[in-house]
N, C-alpha and C positions, 0 to 999 in steps of 0.2 A: 218775123214779118219780112216779106220780100220787097224789093224796090217797087214792083208793080202795085202791091198792096199799099205801100206807103203813099204812092202818088194818087191812089184812088180814094184816099181819106178826104173827108170834107174839110174846107178851109177852117172851120171852127175847131177842128182837132189839132191845129198847128201846135207842134211841140208838146203834145201830150206825152204821157209816160211811154207808150209803145214806140213813138217816134224818137224820143230821147234815147231809149234803149237801142233802137236801130242804129242811130248815129254813134252811140258809145261803142257798140260792137264794131262798126265800120272803122272808127278811129283807132280802136285798140288793135284791130287786124292790120291796118296800115302801119301802125307804130311797130308792131312785131316784125313785119316784113322789112321795114326800113332799118330796124336795129340789126337784123340778120345781114342785110346788105352792107351796112356800115362795118360790122365785124369782119365780114369777108374781105372788104376792101382794105381795112387796116391790116389784116393778115397778109394779103397780097403785097402790100407796101413793105411790110417787114421782111418778107421772104424774097424780095427782088434780088437777083444775082448781081454781082459786081462785075463791071466790064472793064477791060484794059484798053480797048480800042477807043480813041478819042471820039470817033463818030458814034460808036455805041453808047458811050457815056452821055453824049449830048442828047441822043434819042431817048435814053433812059430817063434823063433829067426832065425832058419835055413831057414824057408820059407821066412821070411822078407829079409834075406840076398840075397836069390835068386831073389826075386822080385826087390830089389834094383839094382842088377847086370843087370837084364833084362831092367829095366828103363834106366840104364846108356847106354846100347847098343842101345836102341831105341832113346835116346837123341842124340847119336853120328850119328845115321842114319838120324835123323831130320836135324842135322847140315849139313850132306852131301847133303841132298835134297836141302836145302837152298843154298848151294854153287853151286849145279848144276843149280838151277834157276838163280843165279847170272851169271854163265857162259852163259846161254841162253840169258840173257839180254845183255851181252857184245858181243855176237856172237862167243864165244869160245867153245860152247857146241858141243860135237861130235868129237872134234879134240884132238889127243893125246898130253898131256902136254910135253912129252919127245921128240917125233919125229915130231909132227905137222901133222902126217898122220891121215886119218879118223879112228875113233875107230870102226866103223861098226854098221849098224842098228841092226843086230842080237845080238851083244854084248850089245848094249844099251837097247834093249828090255829085256834082261836077267838081266842087272844091269844098270838101268838108271843113276846111280850116278858115273859110270865109268869115270876115267880121263886118263886112259892109254889104248892103243891098246893091243891086246893079247900078241904080241911079247915083248913090253916094260914091261908089267905086269909080264911075265915069267922071264925076266931079273931081275926085282926088287925082285921077290920071290927067285931067285937063290942067289942074293946078301944077302938077309936077312937070308937065310939058311946057307950060308957060314959064316956070322957073328955069328950066333947061334952056329954053329959047332966049331968055333975057340975059343969060350969062355970057 
């Protein structure tokens, strides 16, 4: 099934088997790409050359810091993909954790790891902003 075919399906077909298979394939493809990128970045970190010039050492450390932060973000995304695959296996994928309403195909295409519908996500962001502003 293509993205176009997915979006042309009637609302009553939401999260039927072909749609679940589409998202399973999408998540597995993203997971594979992410694992490859993580492995390449780890390899690059291990193979970094040692510098003797203090300026080079500082630059190398700064670059290493950013690479580690990037790896941390990618690891978190990998965990979210695994959680989405678990939700697919349980039959919970595509449904808002807060409201039980459909998350929506367009939102899932943009963010396949989404666990909240747009309205619930907006409420969550407002709560987080309120907490940040009150601190």
